[in-house]
C-alpha positions in Angstrom: -8.8 4.3 -25.1 -6.1 3.6 -28.0 -2.9 3.3 -26.5 -0.8 3.4 -30.3 2.6 2.1 -29.4 3.1 0.5 -26.4 6.4 0.3 -24.6 7.6 -1.1 -21.7 6.8 2.7 -19.7 3.7 2.1 -21.1 2.6 -1.0 -19.0 4.5 1.0 -15.9 2.3 4.2 -16.2 -0.8 1.9 -16.2 0.2 -1.2 -14.0 3.2 -2.1 -11.9 5.1 -4.7 -13.5 7.0 -7.9 -11.8 10.4 -7.1 -9.8 12.7 -8.4 -12.6 11.5 -5.7 -15.4 14.3 -4.0 -14.5 17.0 -6.4 -14.7 18.5 -6.5 -18.0 18.5 -2.4 -18.7 20.4 -1.7 -15.6 22.5 -5.3 -16.0 23.4 -3.3 -19.4 24.2 0.1 -17.9 26.5 -1.4 -15.6 28.6 -2.9 -17.6 28.5 0.0 -19.3 29.8 1.9 -16.5 33.0 -0.1 -16.6 35.7 1.5 -18.8 37.1 -1.4 -20.0 33.6 -2.8 -21.3 33.1 0.8 -23.2 36.7 0.3 -24.9 35.3 -3.0 -26.3 31.9 -2.3 -27.2 32.2 1.7 -27.1 29.3 3.7 -25.3 26.1 2.6 -24.2 23.4 5.6 -24.0 19.8 5.5 -23.4 17.2 8.5 -22.7 14.8 9.0 -20.1 12.7 6.5 -21.1 15.3 3.7 -22.2 15.5 3.9 -25.6 18.7 3.5 -27.0 19.8 6.9 -28.9 21.3 5.0 -31.7 20.7 1.7 -33.8 24.8 1.8 -34.2 25.5 0.9 -30.8 27.0 -2.5 -30.0 24.7 -3.0 -27.1 21.6 -4.7 -27.5 18.6 -5.7 -25.0 17.1 -8.4 -27.0 18.3 -11.1 -28.5 19.5 -9.2 -31.6 20.7 -11.1 -34.9 21.1 -8.6 -37.4 24.8 -6.9 -36.3 26.7 -5.8 -39.7 30.5 -7.0 -39.8 31.3 -3.2 -39.1 29.7 -3.3 -35.9 31.5 -6.4 -34.1 32.5 -7.3 -31.4 28.8 -6.6 -30.5 27.0 -7.9 -27.1 23.3 -9.1 -26.6 22.0 -9.1 -23.1 18.3 -10.5 -22.6 15.9 -12.7 -21.0 16.2 -16.5 -21.7 14.6 -19.9 -20.2 11.8 -20.0 -18.0 10.9 -17.8 -15.0 9.8 -19.8 -12.5 7.4 -18.4 -9.3 6.9 -21.1 -6.7 5.1 -18.8 -4.1 4.5 -15.4 -3.1 6.5 -16.0 -0.2 9.4 -17.8 -2.1 11.6 -17.0 -5.0 11.6 -15.7 -8.2 14.0 -17.4 -10.4 15.5 -17.3 -14.0 18.2 -16.7 -16.5 19.5 -13.7 -18.3 22.1 -14.5 -21.4 24.8 -12.7 -22.7 25.7 -13.3 -26.4 28.6 -11.7 -27.8 29.5 -11.8 -31.7 33.2 -11.3 -32.1 34.9 -10.3 -35.8 35.2 -13.2 -38.1 39.1 -11.9 -38.7 40.7 -14.3 -35.6 43.5 -16.6 -36.1 42.7 -20.7 -36.2 44.2 -20.6 -32.5 42.4 -17.8 -31.3 38.4 -18.6 -32.2 38.1 -20.5 -29.6 40.2 -18.8 -26.6 39.2 -15.1 -27.1 35.3 -16.3 -26.0 36.9 -18.1 -23.3 38.9 -15.5 -22.2 35.7 -13.4 -22.2 33.7 -15.6 -20.3 36.4 -15.7 -17.4 36.3 -11.4 -18.0 31.9 -12.1 -17.1 33.2 -14.8 -13.9 35.3 -11.4 -12.3 32.3 -9.2 -13.3 29.4 -11.1 -11.7 31.7 -11.3 -8.3 32.5 -7.7 -8.5 30.9 -4.8 -6.5 29.4 -3.4 -9.4 27.0 -6.6 -9.5 27.0 -6.1 -5.4 25.8 -3.0 -6.0 22.2 -4.3 -7.8 21.4 -6.6 -5.2 18.6 -5.4 -2.7 19.4 -6.0 0.8 17.0 -3.7 2.3 14.4 -1.5 0.5 14.9 1.6 1.6 18.7 1.6 0.6 18.1 3.4 -2.7 21.0 3.3 -5.6 19.9 4.1 -8.7 21.6 0.6 -10.4 19.3 -1.3 -7.7 17.1 -4.2 -8.5 14.1 -4.1 -6.2 14.1 -8.4 -4.2 17.4 -9.4 -6.3 18.9 -11.8 -4.2 21.1 -13.4 -6.7 22.6 -12.5 -9.5 25.5 -14.8 -11.7 26.4 -16.8 -8.6 25.4 -19.7 -10.9 26.8 -19.3 -14.8 26.6 -21.5 -17.7 29.3 -21.6 -20.5 28.8 -22.6 -24.0 32.2 -23.5 -25.7 32.8 -23.5 -29.3 29.7 -21.5 -30.6 29.5 -19.9 -33.8 26.8 -17.5 -35.1 26.0 -16.0 -38.7 26.7 -12.2 -39.3 25.9 -10.9 -42.8 26.0 -14.9 -43.7 29.7 -15.7 -42.5 30.6 -17.5 -39.9 31.6 -16.1 -36.1 32.7 -16.5 -33.4 30.2 -16.3 -30.3 30.8 -16.1 -26.6 27.3 -17.4 -25.0 26.9 -17.5 -21.1 23.7 -17.7 -19.6 23.5 -16.1 -15.9 21.1 -17.2 -13.1 19.2 -15.0 -10.9 16.7 -15.0 -7.8 14.2 -12.7 -6.8 13.0 -12.3 -3.2 9.6 -12.1 -3.8 9.2 -11.2 0.0 11.8 -8.3 -0.4 9.5 -7.1 -3.3 6.6 -6.9 -1.3 7.8 -4.9 1.5 9.8 -2.5 -1.4 5.6 -1.9 -2.4 5.2 0.0 0.1 7.9 2.2 -0.4 6.2 3.0 -4.0 3.2 3.9 -1.7 1.3 0.3 -2.7 0.7 -2.9 -1.1 0.6 -6.1 -1.7 -2.8 -6.6 -2.1 -3.6 -3.4 -4.0 0.0 -3.3 -6.1 -1.8 -0.9 -9.0 -2.9 1.6 -6.8 -0.8 4.1 -4.7 -3.2 3.7 -1.5 -0.7 4.7 0.9 0.2 8.1 -1.1 -2.0 10.0 1.3 -0.9 8.3 4.5 0.9 10.6 6.6 0.0 9.4 10.1 -1.7 6.6 12.7 -3.2 6.6 15.8 -3.1 4.4 18.4 -4.3 3.3 21.7 -2.8 1.1 24.7 -4.7 -0.3 27.2 -4.0 -1.3 30.6 -4.9 -5.0 31.3 -6.5 -6.2 34.5 -4.9 -8.6 36.8 -6.7 -10.9 38.9 -5.0 -10.1 42.4 -7.3 -8.1 44.0 -6.3 -5.1 43.3 -8.5 -1.8 42.0 -8.6 -2.3 38.2 -7.6 1.1 36.4 -9.0 1.5 32.8 -7.2 3.9 31.1 -6.2 4.7 27.8 -3.3 6.0 26.5 -3.0 7.6 23.2 -0.4 7.4 20.5 0.4 9.5 17.2 2.6 8.6 14.7 3.9 10.5 11.7 4.5 8.2 9.0 7.4 8.6 7.0 9.6 6.3 4.3 13.4 7.1 5.2 
């Protein structure tokens, strides 16, 4: 079987990937829903499969280094550093990096001031409702920007000062911020059931055909001289997801 050009959707169609696979694209979408970010970086448009509609966009979901001067300012949002998992019942922790490349035609006094100002913008964003809506408080509460199991995003930020990058062989100032995230794997495995899967069989929709359950309630015999009554009370429950 030839899979041809393998994309994220290819893996998703065959398997079920990790809880954090949607974190970067959904973070990009949340940033692009803020009108002020659109004013600075232009529109961010993707198709139904998450593919960018234009290479001329000034948004990238990877560590892009081939920007042109006419595209600046441009923003990269991507996974970076190591992602750590300590237990199935604990946390998945990692880091998202945000790099913003600025035009080189700043006054000398603005070379550090503009990146510092934008760092403050990101601090406000990660304390805002836009970020809160990405968190997963209860698995049956559905929002298009929510990431299953996401417990913390941007509570811890690391800003690297006085950074420069190279665009078309010219030095340009860069805002570089690392954003820590934390995913609750217990919430993720509960969410699997909402997707008709289980922790034991995550790659198959084993619960898809489950529509009801039967249960029996049997009385407990008391050692007090009373007559034992052995009656089973039946109970039937429909299975639905909210």
